[in-house]
C-alpha positions as CSV (number, residue, x, y, z in Angstrom):
1,M,0.0,0.0,0.0
2,A,1.4,3.4,-0.9
3,A,2.5,5.6,1.9
4,K,0.0,8.3,2.9
5,K,1.1,11.7,1.7
6,H,1.8,14.3,4.4
7,I,-0.1,17.4,3.6
8,G,1.2,20.8,4.6
9,L,-1.8,22.4,6.2
10,G,-0.3,25.8,6.0
11,R,-1.4,25.9,2.4
12,G,-4.9,26.3,3.5
13,L,-8.0,24.4,4.5
14,S,-9.1,23.7,0.9
15,A,-7.9,20.1,1.1
16,L,-10.3,19.6,4.0
17,L,-13.2,21.5,2.6
18,G,-12.7,20.3,-1.0
19,G,-14.6,17.8,-3.1
20,D,-14.2,14.5,-1.2
21,E,-16.1,15.3,2.0
22,V,-17.3,12.4,4.1
23,P,-21.1,12.6,4.8
24,V,-22.4,13.3,8.3
25,K,-23.3,10.4,10.6
26,T,-27.0,10.3,11.2
27,G,-26.6,9.2,14.9
28,N,-29.6,8.1,17.0
29,A,-31.2,11.5,17.7
30,P,-34.3,12.2,15.7
31,A,-33.3,15.7,14.9
32,A,-29.9,14.6,13.6
33,A,-31.5,11.8,11.5
34,E,-34.0,14.3,10.0
35,A,-31.4,16.8,9.1
36,S,-29.2,14.1,7.6
37,S,-32.1,12.5,5.7
38,S,-33.2,15.8,4.3
39,A,-29.7,16.4,2.9
40,G,-29.4,12.9,1.5
41,A,-26.6,11.9,3.9
42,A,-25.1,8.4,4.0
43,T,-23.3,6.6,6.8
44,A,-20.1,8.2,8.0
45,G,-17.0,6.9,6.4
46,T,-18.7,6.4,3.0
47,P,-17.3,8.7,0.4
48,S,-19.9,11.0,-1.1
49,G,-18.6,10.8,-4.6
50,A,-20.6,13.9,-5.5
51,G,-18.0,16.7,-5.6
52,N,-18.5,19.6,-3.2
53,V,-21.3,18.1,-1.1
54,Q,-22.1,19.7,2.2
55,R,-24.7,18.6,4.8
56,H,-26.7,20.5,7.4
57,A,-27.0,19.8,11.1
58,P,-29.1,21.3,13.9
59,I,-27.2,24.2,15.4
60,E,-27.6,22.8,19.0
61,F,-25.8,19.6,17.9
62,L,-22.5,21.4,17.5
63,H,-20.2,22.1,20.4
64,P,-17.0,24.2,20.7
65,G,-13.8,22.3,20.2
66,K,-11.5,21.6,23.2
67,F,-8.5,22.6,21.0
68,Q,-9.9,26.1,20.1
69,P,-6.9,28.5,20.5
70,R,-9.0,31.6,20.7
71,H,-10.0,32.8,24.1
72,V,-11.8,36.0,23.2
73,F,-14.5,36.6,20.6
74,D,-15.1,40.2,19.8
75,E,-18.9,40.9,20.3
76,E,-19.1,43.7,17.8
77,L,-17.4,41.6,15.1
78,L,-19.7,38.7,15.9
79,E,-22.7,40.9,15.5
80,N,-21.4,42.1,12.1
81,L,-20.9,38.5,11.0
82,A,-24.4,37.6,12.3
83,Q,-25.9,40.4,10.2
84,S,-24.1,39.1,7.1
85,I,-25.4,35.6,7.9
86,R,-29.0,37.0,8.2
87,E,-28.6,38.4,4.7
88,N,-26.5,35.8,2.9
89,G,-26.5,32.7,5.1
90,V,-23.4,30.7,6.2
91,L,-21.3,30.7,3.1
92,Q,-18.6,28.4,4.2
93,P,-19.4,25.1,6.0
94,I,-18.3,24.4,9.5
95,L,-15.7,21.6,9.8
96,V,-16.7,19.1,12.5
97,R,-15.8,15.7,13.8
98,D,-17.7,13.2,16.1
99,H,-18.1,14.6,19.6
100,P,-16.2,12.3,22.0
101,Q,-18.8,12.6,24.8
102,H,-22.1,13.3,22.9
103,K,-23.1,10.5,20.6
104,G,-24.6,11.7,17.3
105,Q,-23.4,15.2,17.9
106,F,-20.3,17.1,16.7
107,E,-17.2,18.9,17.9
108,I,-16.3,22.0,16.0
109,V,-12.9,21.8,14.4
110,A,-12.9,25.1,12.4
111,G,-15.7,27.7,12.2
112,E,-16.7,28.3,15.9
113,R,-17.0,32.1,15.1
114,R,-19.5,31.3,12.3
115,W,-21.4,29.0,14.6
116,R,-21.6,31.6,17.3
117,A,-22.8,34.3,14.8
118,A,-25.3,31.8,13.3
119,Q,-26.9,31.5,16.8
120,L,-27.1,35.3,17.0
121,A,-28.8,35.2,13.6
122,Q,-31.2,32.7,15.0
123,L,-30.5,30.0,12.5
124,H,-31.8,26.5,13.3
125,Q,-29.3,24.6,11.1
126,V,-25.8,25.3,9.7
127,P,-23.9,23.7,6.8
128,I,-21.2,21.3,8.0
129,V,-18.5,19.1,6.6
130,F,-17.6,16.0,8.6
131,R,-14.1,14.6,8.9
132,A,-12.7,11.8,11.0
133,L,-9.8,13.7,12.6
134,G,-7.3,12.9,15.4
135,D,-6.4,15.4,18.2
136,R,-3.2,16.4,16.5
137,E,-4.9,17.3,13.2
138,V,-7.7,19.1,15.1
139,L,-5.3,21.3,17.0
140,E,-3.3,22.1,13.9
141,I,-6.3,23.0,11.9
142,A,-7.8,25.2,14.7
143,I,-4.5,27.2,14.9
144,I,-4.0,27.4,11.1
145,E,-7.6,28.6,10.4
146,N,-7.4,31.4,12.9
147,V,-3.8,32.4,11.9
148,Q,-4.8,32.6,8.3
149,R,-7.8,34.7,9.1
150,Q,-5.7,36.8,11.5
151,D,-8.2,36.0,14.2
152,L,-5.7,35.1,16.9
153,S,-3.9,37.6,19.2
154,P,-0.1,37.3,19.2
155,L,-0.2,35.5,22.6
156,E,-3.0,33.1,21.5
157,E,-0.9,32.2,18.4
158,A,2.2,31.7,20.5
159,Q,0.3,29.5,23.0
160,G,-1.1,27.4,20.2
161,Y,2.4,26.8,18.8
162,D,3.7,26.0,22.3
163,R,0.8,23.5,22.8
164,L,1.6,21.7,19.5
165,M,5.2,21.4,20.4
166,A,4.5,20.2,24.0
167,E,1.7,17.7,23.2
168,F,3.0,16.4,19.9
169,K,6.8,16.8,20.2
170,Y,7.3,19.0,17.2
171,T,10.5,20.8,16.7
172,Q,10.3,24.4,15.5
173,E,11.5,23.3,12.1
174,Q,8.8,20.6,11.8
175,L,6.1,22.9,13.1
176,A,7.1,25.6,10.6
177,E,6.9,23.1,7.7
178,R,3.7,21.6,8.9
179,I,1.7,24.9,9.2
180,G,3.4,26.9,6.4
181,K,5.2,29.5,8.5
182,S,8.9,30.2,8.7
183,R,11.0,28.9,11.6
184,P,12.1,32.5,12.6
185,H,8.4,33.4,12.8
186,I,7.7,30.4,15.1
187,A,10.7,31.3,17.2
188,N,9.8,34.9,17.5
189,M,6.2,34.2,18.5
190,L,7.3,31.6,21.1
191,R,9.6,34.2,22.7
192,L,6.6,36.2,23.8
193,L,5.7,33.5,26.3
194,D,8.9,34.4,28.2
195,L,7.5,37.7,29.2
196,P,6.2,38.2,32.7
197,E,2.4,38.1,33.1
198,P,1.9,41.9,33.5
199,V,3.7,42.5,30.2
200,R,1.7,39.8,28.5
201,K,-1.5,41.5,29.8
202,L,-0.4,44.8,28.3
203,L,0.2,43.0,25.0
204,A,-3.1,41.2,25.1
205,D,-4.9,44.5,25.9
206,G,-3.3,46.2,22.9
207,K,-1.3,48.7,24.9
208,L,1.9,47.1,23.6
209,T,2.6,45.8,20.1
210,V,4.6,42.6,19.3
211,G,7.6,44.8,18.5
212,H,7.4,46.5,21.9
213,A,7.1,43.2,23.7
214,R,10.0,41.5,21.8
215,A,12.2,44.4,22.7
216,L,11.5,43.9,26.4
217,I,12.1,40.2,26.6
218,K,15.7,40.3,27.7
219,A,15.6,43.6,29.5
220,D,16.2,44.0,33.3
221,D,12.8,44.5,35.0
222,P,10.6,44.3,31.9
223,V,7.5,45.0,33.9
224,A,8.7,48.5,34.9
225,L,10.0,49.2,31.4
226,A,6.8,48.1,29.8
227,Q,4.8,50.5,32.0
228,Q,7.2,53.3,31.1
229,V,6.7,52.6,27.4
230,V,3.0,52.8,27.8
231,D,3.1,55.9,30.0
232,E,5.4,57.8,27.7
233,G,4.1,56.5,24.4
234,L,7.4,55.3,23.2
235,N,7.7,53.8,19.8
236,V,9.4,50.4,19.1
237,R,12.8,51.9,18.2
238,Q,12.8,53.9,21.4
239,T,11.7,50.9,23.4
240,E,14.6,48.9,21.8
241,A,17.1,51.5,22.9
242,L,15.5,51.7,26.4
243,A,15.7,47.9,26.8
244,Q,19.3,47.8,25.5
245,A,20.3,50.3,28.2
246,H,18.5,48.1,30.9
247,K,19.9,44.7,30.0
248,P,21.1,42.7,33.0
249,G,24.6,43.8,33.9
250,T,24.2,47.2,32.4
251,V,25.1,50.0,34.8
252,D,23.3,53.3,34.4
253,K,25.6,56.2,34.1
254,P,25.1,59.3,36.2
255,N,23.1,62.3,34.8
256,G,21.0,59.9,32.6
257,K,23.6,59.2,29.9
258,G,23.2,55.8,28.3
259,A,19.8,54.9,29.8
260,P,17.6,58.0,30.1
261,R,13.9,57.9,30.7
262,G,12.2,58.8,27.5
263,L,15.6,58.7,25.8
264,Q,16.3,62.4,26.7
265,S,20.0,62.1,26.1
266,A,19.8,60.8,22.5
267,K,22.0,62.8,20.2
268,P,20.4,64.7,17.3
269,A,20.9,63.0,14.0
270,A,23.8,64.5,12.0
271,E,23.2,65.5,8.4
272,K,24.0,62.4,6.2
273,D,26.4,62.7,3.3
274,A,25.5,61.8,-0.3
275,D,27.1,58.4,-0.2
276,T,25.2,57.3,2.8
277,K,21.9,58.5,1.3
278,A,22.7,56.6,-1.9
279,L,23.4,53.4,0.1
280,E,20.0,53.9,1.9
281,R,18.2,54.3,-1.4
282,D,19.9,51.2,-2.8
283,L,19.1,49.0,0.2
284,S,15.6,50.3,0.4
285,H,15.1,49.4,-3.3
286,R,16.6,45.9,-2.9
287,L,14.5,45.1,0.3
288,G,11.4,46.9,-0.7
289,L,11.4,48.5,2.8
290,K,12.6,51.8,4.4
291,V,16.3,51.6,5.4
292,E,18.2,54.1,7.5
293,I,22.0,54.1,8.0
294,D,23.5,55.9,10.9
295,F,27.2,56.4,11.0
296,D,29.2,57.9,13.9
297,G,32.7,58.0,12.7
298,A,35.2,55.9,14.8
299,A,32.3,54.8,17.0
300,G,30.8,52.8,14.1
301,G,27.2,52.8,13.1
302,Q,24.0,50.9,12.5
303,V,21.6,49.9,9.7
304,V,17.9,50.1,10.6
305,V,15.3,48.3,8.4
306,H,11.7,49.3,9.1
307,Y,9.1,46.5,8.7
308,R,5.4,46.3,9.5
309,S,4.8,42.6,10.1
310,L,6.7,39.5,11.1
311,E,6.2,38.2,7.5
312,Q,8.2,41.1,6.2
313,L,10.9,40.4,8.7
314,D,10.9,36.7,7.6
315,D,11.3,37.9,4.0
316,I,14.3,40.0,5.0
317,I,15.9,37.1,6.8
318,G,15.3,34.9,3.7
319,K,17.0,37.5,1.5
320,L,20.0,37.8,3.8
321,N,20.4,34.0,3.8
322,S,20.1,33.6,0.1
């Protein structure tokens, strides 16, 4: 027998919601039987053989999945989706598997947000696609669907990756290949879990960005620095400088030099010469991002590349490694 091909789920959920769906089990409950019968369902495990076939199930027969990585569902966004469902219906079926405790009912694998919004829209049935999936696949799919839709907060994403690695013994390289992300992206997200709880709360509340949080990871007393960043409205670059000055073992100099609050002692930028500006333009063109070069004579200098997302950072790393 040929070996089963390992599908990279990071390429999307189309393979799971494609044309070879397995029909829904009818179960013993009358409502489930009626819903399955009305849709022409067969016994679970029997290929449908009818292309993109979907079934409907009573909305109360679906239950949230135990591997759902999302902890917060925005009420305003749910209501917006519910209004869309009232007007257009549920356009994408909800992916389910057999519920381990409730015979004839289903555990949601992907689509809990649609299921919640359908309840607000007062639907009695929802379209579903049934799959016989193991726990590992369910957790992977739950994380991937939310990441692709950008529905997870940074911490929820990091916690999902951490859970996959802890429960299923993935390495970062294996996980990156499996879900379609780069290894640096996985590593950078996992580092957020090293932050103290008060800093993670500021990140979860949107008072700090991922860039702010990553800058504080190795700083001395990140909790106090995080609060300073919030209070003074520091940007990511200022936060990086602040954290660098407060690394463990760094001694603050008198009169604020080296580690000032609010970076008061930062020197004004000198006028750049034509060669430096030309290099900035060349690098910016090659990377497709804003690049700044700061040169301070014998003291050396630094190259700063501005990016807006971790995907752009991954792209920069890929270009540097090529």
